[in-house]
Every structure is written in C-alpha cells, then in structure tokens.
C-alpha positions as CSV (number, residue, x, y, z in Angstrom):
1,M,-22.7,4.2,35.8
2,E,-20.0,6.8,36.4
3,H,-19.5,7.3,32.6
4,L,-23.2,7.7,32.1
5,E,-23.7,10.2,34.9
6,L,-20.7,12.3,33.7
7,F,-22.1,12.2,30.1
8,F,-25.6,13.5,30.9
9,K,-24.3,15.9,33.6
10,S,-21.9,17.5,31.1
11,I,-24.5,17.9,28.4
12,F,-27.5,19.1,30.4
13,I,-26.5,20.2,33.9
14,D,-23.0,21.7,33.3
15,N,-23.7,22.8,29.8
16,M,-20.8,25.0,28.5
17,V,-23.2,27.7,27.3
18,F,-26.2,27.7,29.6
19,A,-24.4,26.9,32.9
20,T,-21.0,28.6,32.5
21,F,-21.7,30.9,29.5
22,L,-18.4,29.9,27.8
23,G,-17.9,30.2,24.0
24,M,-20.6,32.9,23.7
25,C,-18.8,34.8,20.9
26,S,-19.0,32.0,18.5
27,Y,-22.4,31.0,19.8
28,L,-23.9,34.3,19.0
29,A,-22.0,35.0,15.7
30,V,-22.4,31.6,13.9
31,S,-25.9,30.8,15.0
32,K,-27.8,32.6,12.3
33,K,-28.1,29.5,10.1
34,V,-28.5,25.8,11.2
35,A,-26.0,24.6,8.5
36,T,-23.1,26.7,9.8
37,A,-24.1,26.0,13.4
38,V,-23.9,22.2,12.7
39,G,-20.5,22.6,11.1
40,L,-19.0,24.7,13.9
41,G,-20.6,22.4,16.6
42,A,-19.1,19.3,15.0
43,A,-15.7,21.0,14.9
44,V,-16.0,21.9,18.6
45,I,-16.9,18.3,19.5
46,F,-13.9,17.0,17.6
47,V,-11.5,19.4,19.1
48,L,-12.8,18.8,22.7
49,A,-12.8,15.0,22.2
50,I,-9.1,15.2,21.2
51,T,-7.7,18.0,23.4
52,V,-9.3,17.0,26.7
53,P,-7.7,13.5,26.8
54,L,-4.4,14.8,25.5
55,N,-4.3,17.6,28.2
56,W,-5.3,15.0,30.8
57,L,-2.2,13.0,29.8
58,L,-0.1,16.2,30.0
59,D,-1.5,17.0,33.4
60,Q,-1.0,13.5,34.8
61,Y,2.4,12.8,33.6
62,I,4.1,16.2,33.2
63,L,2.4,19.1,34.8
64,K,1.0,18.0,38.2
65,D,3.1,18.2,41.4
66,G,5.1,15.0,41.4
67,A,4.0,13.9,38.0
68,L,7.6,13.5,36.8
69,V,8.3,10.7,39.2
70,W,8.2,8.3,36.3
71,L,11.5,9.8,35.2
72,G,13.1,9.0,38.5
73,E,12.8,9.8,42.2
74,E,14.9,12.9,41.9
75,Y,12.1,14.4,39.8
76,A,9.3,13.7,42.3
77,S,9.5,17.2,43.8
78,Y,9.1,19.0,40.5
79,D,5.8,21.0,40.0
80,L,5.2,22.3,36.4
81,S,1.5,23.2,36.9
82,F,2.4,26.9,36.2
83,L,2.8,25.7,32.5
84,S,-0.8,24.4,32.3
85,F,-2.2,27.3,30.3
86,I,0.7,27.4,27.8
87,M,0.6,23.6,27.3
88,F,-3.2,23.4,27.0
89,I,-3.4,26.2,24.5
90,A,-0.6,24.8,22.4
91,T,-2.4,21.4,22.2
92,I,-5.7,23.2,21.3
93,A,-4.1,25.3,18.7
94,T,-2.5,22.3,17.1
95,M,-5.8,20.4,16.8
96,V,-7.6,23.5,15.5
97,Q,-5.1,23.8,12.7
98,L,-5.7,20.2,11.8
99,V,-9.5,20.8,11.8
100,E,-9.1,23.9,9.7
101,I,-7.0,22.0,7.1
102,V,-9.5,19.2,6.9
103,V,-12.6,21.5,6.6
104,E,-10.9,23.6,3.9
105,K,-10.0,20.4,2.0
106,F,-13.3,18.6,2.1
107,S,-15.9,21.4,2.6
108,P,-14.8,24.7,1.1
109,S,-18.3,26.1,1.4
110,L,-18.5,25.4,5.1
111,Y,-15.0,26.8,5.5
112,N,-16.0,30.1,3.8
113,S,-19.2,30.3,5.8
114,L,-17.5,29.8,9.2
115,G,-14.9,32.4,8.2
116,I,-12.7,33.7,11.0
117,F,-14.5,31.8,13.6
118,L,-13.0,28.4,12.6
119,P,-9.4,29.4,13.5
120,L,-10.8,31.3,16.5
121,I,-11.7,28.0,18.0
122,A,-8.1,28.0,19.3
123,V,-9.0,30.8,21.6
124,N,-12.6,29.7,22.3
125,C,-13.0,29.8,26.0
126,A,-15.3,26.8,25.9
127,I,-12.4,24.7,24.5
128,L,-9.9,25.9,27.1
129,G,-12.6,25.7,29.8
130,G,-13.1,22.0,29.0
131,S,-9.4,21.2,29.8
132,L,-9.4,23.5,32.9
133,F,-12.6,21.9,34.3
134,M,-11.1,18.5,33.6
135,Q,-8.1,19.5,35.7
136,S,-10.0,21.2,38.5
137,R,-12.5,18.4,38.9
138,D,-9.7,15.9,39.2
139,I,-11.0,13.4,36.6
140,Q,-9.4,10.1,37.4
141,T,-9.0,8.2,34.2
142,L,-8.3,8.8,30.5
143,G,-11.7,7.2,29.6
144,L,-13.5,9.7,31.8
145,A,-11.5,12.5,30.3
146,F,-12.5,11.5,26.8
147,N,-16.1,11.1,27.9
148,Y,-16.0,14.6,29.4
149,G,-14.6,16.1,26.3
150,V,-17.1,14.5,24.0
151,S,-20.1,15.2,26.2
152,S,-19.0,18.9,26.8
153,G,-18.8,19.3,23.0
154,I,-22.2,17.7,22.5
155,G,-23.6,20.1,25.1
156,W,-22.1,23.1,23.2
157,F,-23.3,21.7,19.9
158,L,-26.8,21.2,21.3
159,A,-26.9,24.8,22.5
160,I,-25.8,26.4,19.2
161,L,-28.0,24.2,17.1
162,T,-31.0,25.0,19.2
163,I,-30.5,28.8,19.1
164,A,-29.8,28.6,15.4
165,A,-33.1,26.8,14.7
166,I,-34.9,29.4,16.8
167,R,-33.2,32.3,15.1
168,E,-34.2,30.9,11.7
169,K,-37.8,30.7,12.7
170,I,-37.9,34.0,14.6
171,R,-37.2,35.9,11.4
172,Y,-40.9,35.5,10.5
173,S,-42.1,36.6,14.0
174,N,-43.2,40.1,14.9
175,V,-40.3,41.0,17.2
176,P,-40.3,44.5,18.6
177,P,-37.8,46.6,16.7
178,A,-35.7,47.4,19.8
179,L,-35.2,43.7,20.5
180,R,-34.4,42.5,17.0
181,G,-31.0,40.9,16.5
182,L,-28.9,40.2,19.6
183,G,-31.5,41.6,21.9
184,I,-34.0,38.8,21.4
185,T,-31.2,36.3,21.1
186,F,-29.9,37.2,24.6
187,I,-33.4,36.9,26.0
188,I,-34.0,33.5,24.4
189,T,-30.6,32.3,25.7
190,G,-31.5,33.4,29.2
191,L,-34.8,31.5,29.1
192,M,-33.1,28.4,27.7
193,A,-30.5,28.6,30.5
194,I,-33.3,28.7,33.1
195,G,-34.9,25.7,31.4
196,F,-31.6,23.8,31.5
197,M,-31.3,24.5,35.2
198,S,-34.2,22.2,35.8
199,F,-32.1,19.3,34.7
200,G,-30.1,19.7,37.9
201,G,-32.9,17.8,39.6
202,M,-31.7,14.6,37.9
203,L,-28.9,14.3,40.4
204,T,-31.0,15.4,43.5
205,G,-34.2,14.5,45.1
206,G,-35.5,11.0,45.8
207,D,-36.7,9.4,48.9
208,E,-35.1,10.3,52.2
209,P,-32.5,7.7,53.4
210,E,-34.0,5.2,55.8
211,V,-32.5,4.7,59.2
212,A,-30.5,1.6,59.2
213,K,-31.5,-1.2,61.5
214,G,-29.5,-1.3,64.6
215,T,-28.6,2.4,64.6
216,V,-28.7,4.3,67.8
217,V,-31.5,6.7,68.5
218,Q,-31.3,9.3,71.3
219,E,-34.3,9.5,73.5
220,G,-34.0,11.5,76.7
221,D,-31.3,10.0,78.8
222,K,-31.5,6.6,77.2
223,E,-30.0,5.3,74.0
224,L,-32.1,2.7,72.3
225,S,-31.4,0.8,69.1
226,Q,-33.9,1.2,66.3
227,I,-35.1,-2.3,66.9
228,E,-35.6,-1.7,70.6
229,K,-37.3,1.6,69.9
230,T,-39.8,-0.1,67.5
231,T,-40.5,-2.9,70.1
232,E,-41.1,-0.4,72.9
233,D,-43.5,1.6,70.7
234,K,-45.5,-1.5,70.0
235,Q,-45.7,-2.5,73.7
236,T,-46.8,1.0,74.6
237,L,-49.5,0.9,72.0
238,N,-50.8,-2.5,73.2
239,I,-50.9,-1.2,76.8
240,T,-52.8,1.9,75.8
241,K,-55.4,-0.3,74.0
242,V,-55.8,-2.6,77.0
243,N,-56.3,0.4,79.4
244,E,-59.0,1.8,77.1
C-alpha cells in the first residue's frame, strides 16, 4: 500500500512540472512534437529510475550524519552531508552520459532532434530535484527510492507528452497573435496545473473518524464514557415519552 500511494502521489499530486514547476526549460523547448517529447520523457524516466536509488545509497551509507558507522565506531561522528550536491550531480552526469551514448548509437534521428537538451538533462532541475526530494522526505528503503524515481519520471513524462499533444493540435486553432507560441503554452500549463491540483483530494476527505467505544466525553462537571452517555440519552428519551 505504501508503494502504491507513493506511486500515484508522485505522478499526480507532487508532479514535477505541475506541482513544483521543475524542468520547465526542457518541458517548453522539446514539447513542440510528440515524438521528441516521448524520447526525452523516456530518457528522464530512465535517469531518475537509476539516479534516485543510487543517490539514496550514497546518502544512507556515506553522506548522512553518522552514515560511516559501518567503517567503524571512530567514523560515527562524521557528517558529509555538505557533499550532497556534488555527489548527486556527479551521479546524474554519469547516467546522462550513458543515456546520450545509447540514444546516439540506436536512434540517431532522436539524438539529432533532441539536440542540446539531451546532455542538458545532467543539469535539469527535475532530475536533481528528484534526489533532493528523496533526501528531504526521508524515504526509508531502496525499493521506495526506486519507486519514487520511476513515478516522478512518469509524472514528468506525462506532463511533457500532454503539452506536446496539445501544442500539435493548437497549431490549427485560431489563437490570438499576442498569445501564439510560449504565451498560450504558459496559459495551458497553468490550467493543467490547476487540474492536477484536484488530485490532491485522493489523499484527503472521507468520513469523519468515529468516536471509539469507551472513550471519555466531557459533559459539564461529569466525565461519562461513550457507552454510559448513550445509555443515559436513551433513558432520558424514554422518560420524556412517558411524561408526554
């Protein structure tokens, strides 16, 4: 249940684009065609799925305060958290280089269409944000870290795929000249962000919690248990009926 909740929350509620507005440069620049959006989105999913678990291991066993205790008790007081940004970015840059080599080898057309934005995944704030959110939210296990990386990537992929499909169709629409291009794209993004905010209700609402039996209810100067309170109310109602 915890994995399922984290999966849907990362995609719909804490969406990288619509909730935190991370990775907007690539989101706006590579969303003119669905094909290129799919390629970049798949690359982001892959990079997040690898780097978030790797950075979780780095954080748990090297960077956190006292993480080096596995080397010996004399290292228990070491705190290398100030190296988090450097280590996280180094891990991300390594994986991005791997993705770039693979894409260039197996899909030269996609590599050419993505252009400079493929190597720029290394400095994409959505990628670094995934690792930093993982660290700040104190994700407990490697499995949850992998889940969070994949689901965050899927959320970013869903955002760029949706806006790319809309931008392909909107070319045939009568958009006012002043709003053509990035203007209408920003407006649509804002409306989509408002729509995604409604998914926050998946984790709220529901019936109000019932008062547990036997809990104490304050009434004047007396404290009656819920069971006693119910019994007294019934007796009062019966007496009222008899008097009538």
